[in-house]
PyMOL commands that place a pseudoatom at each C-alpha (Angstrom):
pseudoatom trace, name=CA, resn=MET, resi=1, chain=A, elem=C, hetatm=0, pos=[-16.904, -91.239, -34.856]
pseudoatom trace, name=CA, resn=ALA, resi=2, chain=A, elem=C, hetatm=0, pos=[-15.392, -87.984, -36.142]
pseudoatom trace, name=CA, resn=ARG, resi=3, chain=A, elem=C, hetatm=0, pos=[-16.939, -85.933, -33.361]
pseudoatom trace, name=CA, resn=ALA, resi=4, chain=A, elem=C, hetatm=0, pos=[-16.064, -88.530, -30.710]
pseudoatom trace, name=CA, resn=LEU, resi=5, chain=A, elem=C, hetatm=0, pos=[-12.360, -88.535, -31.578]
pseudoatom trace, name=CA, resn=VAL, resi=6, chain=A, elem=C, hetatm=0, pos=[-12.184, -84.733, -31.618]
pseudoatom trace, name=CA, resn=GLU, resi=7, chain=A, elem=C, hetatm=0, pos=[-14.090, -84.526, -28.310]
pseudoatom trace, name=CA, resn=GLN, resi=8, chain=A, elem=C, hetatm=0, pos=[-11.723, -87.083, -26.758]
pseudoatom trace, name=CA, resn=ARG, resi=9, chain=A, elem=C, hetatm=0, pos=[-8.759, -85.012, -27.985]
pseudoatom trace, name=CA, resn=LEU, resi=10, chain=A, elem=C, hetatm=0, pos=[-7.488, -87.945, -30.020]
pseudoatom trace, name=CA, resn=ALA, resi=11, chain=A, elem=C, hetatm=0, pos=[-7.826, -85.891, -33.209]
pseudoatom trace, name=CA, resn=ALA, resi=12, chain=A, elem=C, hetatm=0, pos=[-7.393, -82.165, -33.726]
pseudoatom trace, name=CA, resn=CYS, resi=13, chain=A, elem=C, hetatm=0, pos=[-9.663, -82.255, -36.771]
pseudoatom trace, name=CA, resn=ALA, resi=14, chain=A, elem=C, hetatm=0, pos=[-11.781, -84.675, -38.785]
pseudoatom trace, name=CA, resn=GLN, resi=15, chain=A, elem=C, hetatm=0, pos=[-12.684, -84.020, -42.415]
pseudoatom trace, name=CA, resn=ILE, resi=16, chain=A, elem=C, hetatm=0, pos=[-15.461, -86.105, -43.988]
pseudoatom trace, name=CA, resn=SER, resi=17, chain=A, elem=C, hetatm=0, pos=[-15.843, -86.737, -47.740]
pseudoatom trace, name=CA, resn=ALA, resi=18, chain=A, elem=C, hetatm=0, pos=[-18.459, -88.821, -49.543]
pseudoatom trace, name=CA, resn=ILE, resi=19, chain=A, elem=C, hetatm=0, pos=[-16.817, -91.465, -51.751]
pseudoatom trace, name=CA, resn=ASP, resi=20, chain=A, elem=C, hetatm=0, pos=[-17.892, -94.183, -54.169]
pseudoatom trace, name=CA, resn=SER, resi=21, chain=A, elem=C, hetatm=0, pos=[-16.126, -97.492, -53.417]
pseudoatom trace, name=CA, resn=TYR, resi=22, chain=A, elem=C, hetatm=0, pos=[-15.598, -100.660, -55.420]
pseudoatom trace, name=CA, resn=TYR, resi=23, chain=A, elem=C, hetatm=0, pos=[-13.875, -103.405, -53.462]
pseudoatom trace, name=CA, resn=ALA, resi=24, chain=A, elem=C, hetatm=0, pos=[-13.436, -107.154, -53.162]
pseudoatom trace, name=CA, resn=TRP, resi=25, chain=A, elem=C, hetatm=0, pos=[-15.122, -108.667, -50.092]
pseudoatom trace, name=CA, resn=GLU, resi=26, chain=A, elem=C, hetatm=0, pos=[-16.203, -112.220, -49.321]
pseudoatom trace, name=CA, resn=ASP, resi=27, chain=A, elem=C, hetatm=0, pos=[-15.461, -113.499, -52.856]
pseudoatom trace, name=CA, resn=ALA, resi=28, chain=A, elem=C, hetatm=0, pos=[-17.518, -110.772, -54.524]
pseudoatom trace, name=CA, resn=ILE, resi=29, chain=A, elem=C, hetatm=0, pos=[-16.950, -107.328, -55.997]
pseudoatom trace, name=CA, resn=ARG, resi=30, chain=A, elem=C, hetatm=0, pos=[-18.935, -104.786, -53.987]
pseudoatom trace, name=CA, resn=HIS, resi=31, chain=A, elem=C, hetatm=0, pos=[-19.966, -101.236, -54.739]
pseudoatom trace, name=CA, resn=ASP, resi=32, chain=A, elem=C, hetatm=0, pos=[-21.062, -98.869, -51.984]
pseudoatom trace, name=CA, resn=ALA, resi=33, chain=A, elem=C, hetatm=0, pos=[-21.365, -95.220, -51.137]
pseudoatom trace, name=CA, resn=GLU, resi=34, chain=A, elem=C, hetatm=0, pos=[-19.072, -94.607, -48.179]
pseudoatom trace, name=CA, resn=PHE, resi=35, chain=A, elem=C, hetatm=0, pos=[-17.505, -91.766, -46.255]
pseudoatom trace, name=CA, resn=ARG, resi=36, chain=A, elem=C, hetatm=0, pos=[-13.785, -91.136, -45.953]
pseudoatom trace, name=CA, resn=VAL, resi=37, chain=A, elem=C, hetatm=0, pos=[-12.753, -89.521, -42.695]
pseudoatom trace, name=CA, resn=LEU, resi=38, chain=A, elem=C, hetatm=0, pos=[-9.343, -87.886, -42.547]
pseudoatom trace, name=CA, resn=PHE, resi=39, chain=A, elem=C, hetatm=0, pos=[-8.226, -87.438, -38.952]
pseudoatom trace, name=CA, resn=LYS, resi=40, chain=A, elem=C, hetatm=0, pos=[-5.410, -85.032, -38.183]
pseudoatom trace, name=CA, resn=VAL, resi=41, chain=A, elem=C, hetatm=0, pos=[-3.513, -86.449, -35.223]
pseudoatom trace, name=CA, resn=ALA, resi=42, chain=A, elem=C, hetatm=0, pos=[-0.153, -86.385, -33.523]
pseudoatom trace, name=CA, resn=ALA, resi=43, chain=A, elem=C, hetatm=0, pos=[1.970, -89.370, -34.544]
pseudoatom trace, name=CA, resn=SER, resi=44, chain=A, elem=C, hetatm=0, pos=[2.248, -90.295, -30.865]
pseudoatom trace, name=CA, resn=ALA, resi=45, chain=A, elem=C, hetatm=0, pos=[-1.553, -90.714, -30.687]
pseudoatom trace, name=CA, resn=TYR, resi=46, chain=A, elem=C, hetatm=0, pos=[-1.794, -93.277, -33.516]
pseudoatom trace, name=CA, resn=ASP, resi=47, chain=A, elem=C, hetatm=0, pos=[-2.274, -96.373, -31.354]
pseudoatom trace, name=CA, resn=GLU, resi=48, chain=A, elem=C, hetatm=0, pos=[-5.074, -94.777, -29.322]
pseudoatom trace, name=CA, resn=VAL, resi=49, chain=A, elem=C, hetatm=0, pos=[-6.732, -93.435, -32.483]
pseudoatom trace, name=CA, resn=GLU, resi=50, chain=A, elem=C, hetatm=0, pos=[-6.632, -96.832, -34.165]
pseudoatom trace, name=CA, resn=LEU, resi=51, chain=A, elem=C, hetatm=0, pos=[-8.215, -98.477, -31.105]
pseudoatom trace, name=CA, resn=ALA, resi=52, chain=A, elem=C, hetatm=0, pos=[-10.955, -95.841, -30.999]
pseudoatom trace, name=CA, resn=ILE, resi=53, chain=A, elem=C, hetatm=0, pos=[-11.733, -96.204, -34.711]
pseudoatom trace, name=CA, resn=ARG, resi=54, chain=A, elem=C, hetatm=0, pos=[-11.863, -99.987, -34.443]
pseudoatom trace, name=CA, resn=ALA, resi=55, chain=A, elem=C, hetatm=0, pos=[-14.203, -99.740, -31.439]
pseudoatom trace, name=CA, resn=LEU, resi=56, chain=A, elem=C, hetatm=0, pos=[-16.553, -97.236, -33.097]
pseudoatom trace, name=CA, resn=HIS, resi=57, chain=A, elem=C, hetatm=0, pos=[-16.520, -98.374, -36.732]
pseudoatom trace, name=CA, resn=SER, resi=58, chain=A, elem=C, hetatm=0, pos=[-19.329, -100.530, -38.088]
pseudoatom trace, name=CA, resn=TYR, resi=59, chain=A, elem=C, hetatm=0, pos=[-17.045, -102.445, -40.473]
pseudoatom trace, name=CA, resn=GLU, resi=60, chain=A, elem=C, hetatm=0, pos=[-15.338, -105.687, -39.555]
pseudoatom trace, name=CA, resn=LEU, resi=61, chain=A, elem=C, hetatm=0, pos=[-12.220, -104.475, -41.394]
pseudoatom trace, name=CA, resn=PRO, resi=62, chain=A, elem=C, hetatm=0, pos=[-12.091, -100.667, -41.499]
pseudoatom trace, name=CA, resn=ALA, resi=63, chain=A, elem=C, hetatm=0, pos=[-9.463, -99.064, -43.726]
pseudoatom trace, name=CA, resn=ILE, resi=64, chain=A, elem=C, hetatm=0, pos=[-7.143, -97.302, -41.306]
pseudoatom trace, name=CA, resn=HIS, resi=65, chain=A, elem=C, hetatm=0, pos=[-4.053, -95.649, -42.800]
pseudoatom trace, name=CA, resn=ALA, resi=66, chain=A, elem=C, hetatm=0, pos=[-1.345, -93.521, -41.230]
pseudoatom trace, name=CA, resn=ILE, resi=67, chain=A, elem=C, hetatm=0, pos=[0.222, -91.114, -43.688]
pseudoatom trace, name=CA, resn=PRO, resi=68, chain=A, elem=C, hetatm=0, pos=[3.423, -89.635, -42.292]
pseudoatom trace, name=CA, resn=VAL, resi=69, chain=A, elem=C, hetatm=0, pos=[3.926, -85.926, -42.837]
pseudoatom trace, name=CA, resn=LYS, resi=70, chain=A, elem=C, hetatm=0, pos=[7.515, -85.050, -43.630]
pseudoatom trace, name=CA, resn=ARG, resi=71, chain=A, elem=C, hetatm=0, pos=[6.987, -81.322, -43.319]
pseudoatom trace, name=CA, resn=ALA, resi=72, chain=A, elem=C, hetatm=0, pos=[4.174, -79.035, -42.253]
pseudoatom trace, name=CA, resn=TYR, resi=73, chain=A, elem=C, hetatm=0, pos=[3.713, -75.383, -41.436]
pseudoatom trace, name=CA, resn=ALA, resi=74, chain=A, elem=C, hetatm=0, pos=[5.165, -75.303, -37.908]
pseudoatom trace, name=CA, resn=PRO, resi=75, chain=A, elem=C, hetatm=0, pos=[2.340, -73.384, -36.175]
pseudoatom trace, name=CA, resn=TYR, resi=76, chain=A, elem=C, hetatm=0, pos=[-0.232, -75.717, -37.750]
pseudoatom trace, name=CA, resn=ALA, resi=77, chain=A, elem=C, hetatm=0, pos=[1.738, -78.831, -36.774]
pseudoatom trace, name=CA, resn=ALA, resi=78, chain=A, elem=C, hetatm=0, pos=[1.959, -77.515, -33.208]
pseudoatom trace, name=CA, resn=TRP, resi=79, chain=A, elem=C, hetatm=0, pos=[-1.821, -76.981, -33.175]
pseudoatom trace, name=CA, resn=VAL, resi=80, chain=A, elem=C, hetatm=0, pos=[-2.415, -80.565, -34.351]
pseudoatom trace, name=CA, resn=ILE, resi=81, chain=A, elem=C, hetatm=0, pos=[-0.119, -81.954, -31.652]
pseudoatom trace, name=CA, resn=ALA, resi=82, chain=A, elem=C, hetatm=0, pos=[-1.631, -79.749, -28.942]
pseudoatom trace, name=CA, resn=ASN, resi=83, chain=A, elem=C, hetatm=0, pos=[-5.170, -80.762, -29.892]
pseudoatom trace, name=CA, resn=SER, resi=84, chain=A, elem=C, hetatm=0, pos=[-4.650, -84.477, -30.469]
pseudoatom trace, name=CA, resn=THR, resi=85, chain=A, elem=C, hetatm=0, pos=[-2.759, -85.427, -27.378]
pseudoatom trace, name=CA, resn=PRO, resi=86, chain=A, elem=C, hetatm=0, pos=[-5.152, -86.490, -24.637]
pseudoatom trace, name=CA, resn=PRO, resi=87, chain=A, elem=C, hetatm=0, pos=[-4.313, -85.202, -21.172]
pseudoatom trace, name=CA, resn=ALA, resi=88, chain=A, elem=C, hetatm=0, pos=[-2.422, -87.696, -19.043]
pseudoatom trace, name=CA, resn=ASP, resi=89, chain=A, elem=C, hetatm=0, pos=[-4.422, -89.444, -16.341]
pseudoatom trace, name=CA, resn=PRO, resi=90, chain=A, elem=C, hetatm=0, pos=[-3.761, -87.997, -12.871]
for i in range(1, 90): cmd.bond("trace and resi %d" % i, "trace and resi %d" % (i + 1))
show_as sticks, trace
zoom trace
């Protein structure tokens, strides 16, 4: 999923971390090893990114969060926008 979104230019970067999760699901407390993927994307690409994650994710209810960035180093922010905005269809 991480590679697919970067290849499709929906995300400029994807960082993957192993995590240990405890959560409530189907009237039970579950415990699983999972992976957190942090995608760095332009705010304007959120809807397309969410659709792609939902299509590719194995979970029925994936945790998808958008964390707004109030400020960022301008050259880095420009790189994220340039690399997470898919080209317009001709």
